[in-house]
C-alpha positions as CSV (number, residue, x, y, z in Angstrom):
1,M,-43.6,31.1,1.4
2,E,-43.7,30.5,-2.1
3,F,-45.2,27.0,-1.3
4,I,-48.1,28.6,0.7
5,F,-48.6,31.3,-1.7
6,L,-48.9,28.8,-4.6
7,N,-51.3,26.3,-2.5
8,W,-53.2,28.6,-0.1
9,Y,-56.6,27.4,-1.2
10,V,-56.0,23.6,-0.7
11,I,-54.0,24.4,2.5
12,M,-57.1,26.2,3.9
13,L,-59.4,23.4,2.7
14,S,-57.4,20.9,4.7
15,F,-57.7,23.4,7.9
16,A,-61.6,23.4,7.4
17,V,-61.9,19.7,6.9
18,A,-59.6,19.3,10.1
19,Y,-61.8,21.6,12.1
20,L,-64.9,20.3,11.0
21,L,-64.0,16.6,11.9
22,G,-62.8,18.2,15.3
23,S,-66.3,19.8,15.8
24,V,-67.7,16.2,16.0
25,N,-67.9,16.3,19.6
26,T,-68.0,12.7,21.0
27,A,-68.7,13.6,24.5
28,V,-72.0,15.4,23.6
29,I,-73.1,12.9,21.0
30,V,-72.4,10.0,23.4
31,T,-74.0,11.4,26.3
32,K,-77.0,12.1,24.5
33,A,-77.3,8.6,23.3
34,F,-76.6,6.9,26.9
35,T,-78.7,9.4,28.7
36,K,-81.8,9.8,26.3
37,G,-81.0,13.4,25.3
38,G,-79.0,14.5,28.2
39,D,-76.2,17.2,27.7
40,I,-72.9,16.6,29.1
41,R,-72.5,20.3,29.3
42,K,-75.1,20.6,31.9
43,M,-73.8,17.8,34.1
44,G,-70.8,17.9,36.6
45,S,-68.0,20.1,35.6
46,G,-69.9,21.4,32.4
47,N,-67.1,20.3,30.2
48,A,-67.9,18.1,27.1
49,G,-64.8,15.8,27.5
50,F,-63.9,12.6,28.8
51,T,-63.3,13.1,32.3
52,N,-66.6,14.8,32.9
53,V,-68.2,11.8,31.0
54,L,-66.6,9.4,33.1
55,R,-67.6,11.0,36.3
56,S,-71.3,12.0,35.2
57,V,-72.3,9.1,32.7
58,G,-70.1,6.1,33.4
59,K,-67.0,3.9,32.3
60,F,-68.2,2.7,28.9
61,P,-69.4,6.0,27.6
62,A,-65.9,7.5,28.5
63,V,-64.1,4.8,27.0
64,L,-66.3,5.4,23.8
65,T,-65.6,9.4,24.2
66,I,-61.9,8.9,24.1
67,V,-61.7,6.3,21.3
68,C,-63.9,8.6,19.2
69,D,-62.0,11.6,20.0
70,L,-58.6,10.0,19.1
71,L,-59.8,8.6,16.0
72,K,-61.3,11.8,14.6
73,S,-58.1,13.7,15.6
74,L,-55.8,10.7,13.7
75,I,-58.1,11.0,10.7
76,A,-57.8,14.9,10.4
77,V,-54.0,14.4,11.0
78,V,-53.6,11.8,8.4
79,V,-55.8,13.5,5.9
80,G,-53.9,16.7,6.6
81,G,-50.4,15.0,6.0
82,W,-51.7,13.4,2.9
83,I,-52.7,16.6,1.3
84,F,-49.5,18.4,2.3
85,G,-47.7,15.4,0.8
86,L,-49.4,15.9,-2.4
87,L,-48.6,19.5,-2.5
88,S,-44.9,18.9,-1.7
89,S,-44.4,15.9,-4.0
90,G,-40.9,15.9,-5.5
91,M,-39.6,18.8,-3.2
92,A,-36.3,18.3,-1.3
93,D,-38.1,19.2,2.1
94,S,-41.3,17.1,1.6
95,E,-40.9,15.2,4.8
96,A,-40.7,18.5,6.7
97,I,-43.8,20.0,5.1
98,V,-45.9,16.8,5.7
99,R,-45.0,17.1,9.3
100,I,-45.7,20.7,9.6
101,G,-48.9,20.0,7.8
102,K,-49.8,17.3,10.5
103,Y,-49.2,19.6,13.3
104,L,-51.3,22.6,11.7
105,C,-54.2,20.1,11.0
106,G,-54.0,18.8,14.6
107,F,-54.2,22.6,15.7
108,F,-57.3,23.2,13.9
109,C,-59.0,19.7,14.8
110,I,-58.3,21.1,18.5
111,L,-60.0,24.2,17.8
112,G,-63.0,22.1,16.3
113,H,-63.3,19.9,19.5
114,S,-63.2,22.9,21.6
115,F,-65.4,25.2,19.7
116,P,-67.7,22.9,17.5
117,V,-69.6,24.6,15.0
118,Y,-72.3,21.8,15.2
119,F,-72.8,22.3,19.0
120,K,-73.0,26.2,19.4
121,F,-69.2,26.5,19.7
122,R,-69.3,24.9,23.3
123,G,-67.1,22.0,23.3
124,G,-64.2,20.2,25.6
125,K,-60.6,21.3,26.3
126,G,-58.7,19.3,23.7
127,I,-56.5,17.0,25.7
128,V,-57.5,13.7,24.0
129,T,-57.6,15.3,20.5
130,A,-54.3,16.7,21.1
131,A,-52.9,13.3,22.0
132,G,-54.4,11.9,18.7
133,M,-52.5,14.6,16.6
134,M,-49.2,13.8,18.5
135,L,-49.4,10.1,17.6
136,V,-49.5,10.8,14.0
137,A,-47.6,14.1,13.9
138,D,-44.6,12.8,16.1
139,W,-44.8,9.6,17.9
140,R,-41.8,10.2,19.9
141,V,-43.3,13.3,21.5
142,F,-46.4,11.2,22.0
143,L,-44.5,8.6,23.9
144,A,-42.9,11.4,26.2
145,I,-46.2,12.9,26.8
146,V,-47.9,9.5,27.7
147,A,-44.8,8.7,30.1
148,T,-45.4,12.1,31.7
149,F,-49.2,12.0,31.9
150,L,-49.0,8.5,33.6
151,I,-46.3,9.4,36.1
152,V,-48.1,12.6,37.1
153,F,-51.6,10.9,37.3
154,I,-50.4,7.8,39.2
155,L,-48.7,10.2,41.8
156,S,-51.8,12.6,42.0
157,K,-55.0,10.8,40.7
158,I,-55.8,14.2,39.1
159,I,-56.4,14.1,35.5
160,S,-56.4,18.0,35.0
161,L,-53.1,18.2,36.6
162,A,-51.7,15.6,34.5
163,S,-53.2,17.3,31.7
164,I,-51.8,20.9,32.3
165,I,-48.3,19.5,32.8
166,C,-48.4,17.6,29.9
167,A,-49.4,20.7,28.0
168,G,-46.7,22.6,29.1
169,M,-44.2,19.8,28.3
170,F,-45.5,19.7,24.6
171,P,-43.4,22.4,23.2
172,V,-40.4,21.2,25.2
173,Y,-40.4,17.8,24.0
174,T,-41.1,19.1,20.4
175,F,-37.9,21.2,20.7
176,V,-35.9,18.4,22.0
177,F,-36.8,15.9,19.1
178,C,-37.3,18.4,16.4
179,F,-34.1,20.3,17.1
180,L,-31.8,18.0,18.7
181,I,-32.3,15.1,16.6
182,D,-34.2,16.2,13.2
183,F,-32.3,19.3,12.7
184,L,-28.9,18.7,14.2
185,F,-28.6,14.6,13.2
186,L,-31.1,14.3,10.3
187,G,-30.6,17.7,8.2
188,Y,-34.1,18.8,8.4
189,P,-34.5,22.6,7.9
190,G,-34.5,25.5,10.7
191,W,-37.8,26.6,9.4
192,Y,-39.2,23.0,10.2
193,V,-38.1,23.4,13.8
194,L,-39.7,26.8,14.3
195,W,-43.0,25.9,12.6
196,C,-43.6,22.6,14.8
197,V,-42.3,24.3,18.1
198,V,-44.6,27.4,17.8
199,T,-47.6,25.4,16.6
200,A,-46.8,23.2,19.8
201,F,-46.4,26.1,21.9
202,L,-49.7,27.6,20.7
203,I,-51.6,24.2,21.4
204,A,-50.2,24.2,24.7
205,V,-51.0,27.9,25.6
206,F,-54.8,27.1,24.4
207,V,-55.1,23.7,26.2
208,I,-54.0,25.6,29.7
209,I,-56.2,28.7,29.2
210,K,-59.1,26.1,28.8
211,H,-58.0,24.4,32.0
212,S,-58.0,27.9,33.8
213,S,-60.9,27.0,36.2
214,N,-58.9,23.9,36.9
215,I,-55.7,25.6,37.7
216,I,-57.7,27.7,40.3
217,R,-59.4,24.6,42.0
218,L,-55.8,23.0,42.1
219,I,-54.5,26.3,43.8
220,R,-57.3,26.1,46.2
221,G,-56.9,22.4,46.7
222,E,-60.5,21.7,45.7
223,E,-59.7,19.6,42.5
224,K,-61.2,16.3,42.6
225,K,-59.2,13.1,42.3
226,I,-60.6,10.7,39.7
227,T,-63.0,8.2,41.0
228,A,-65.5,6.4,38.8
229,K,-68.1,4.7,40.5
230,K,-70.0,3.8,37.7
């Protein structure tokens, strides 16, 4: 708590930077570029994300979207980790503080992606942005999530289903690695596990809520399987 109290203004600045980076919604920008001003939020499902770009605009714009969404998340989390690293330099639990900083900055980047200040707070659902955060914050969780996504998608061919299941597994995998490995074997502090798991849980809940319309369609059997014709 003393760490937060002494550095609250720098911590808030890192969150603001992460949010503003997340607000650079690639799906909106790419679609405008490839359709001469079209708005992805008025096409297909209306979601400003990778899947809708793939269905509504084409493969290359979709790939560009996913790459740029990953990059902005990577930058936000790396910068956040760097700032938290500077603030905790010389402290015994510096590594744990840096990882928590990465998780928290990733959370704010996802918020920016979903509620972008530059685009009237109408953005995407945060799946790719969350994946970028995981890659930097904890590569072990990232690999587990990627494996889960691929298995579910290969079996179902439904991106939303794979995304929802991965969101639900995110706090589970985070607990497994942070508690069973970092805490029990590597000696990380208990508050580190709590912070990481709670942040992962909040991100999971947020992503699942953003997929509420997809969940309704899945229950009704109306959710489309992925087919890219362009």
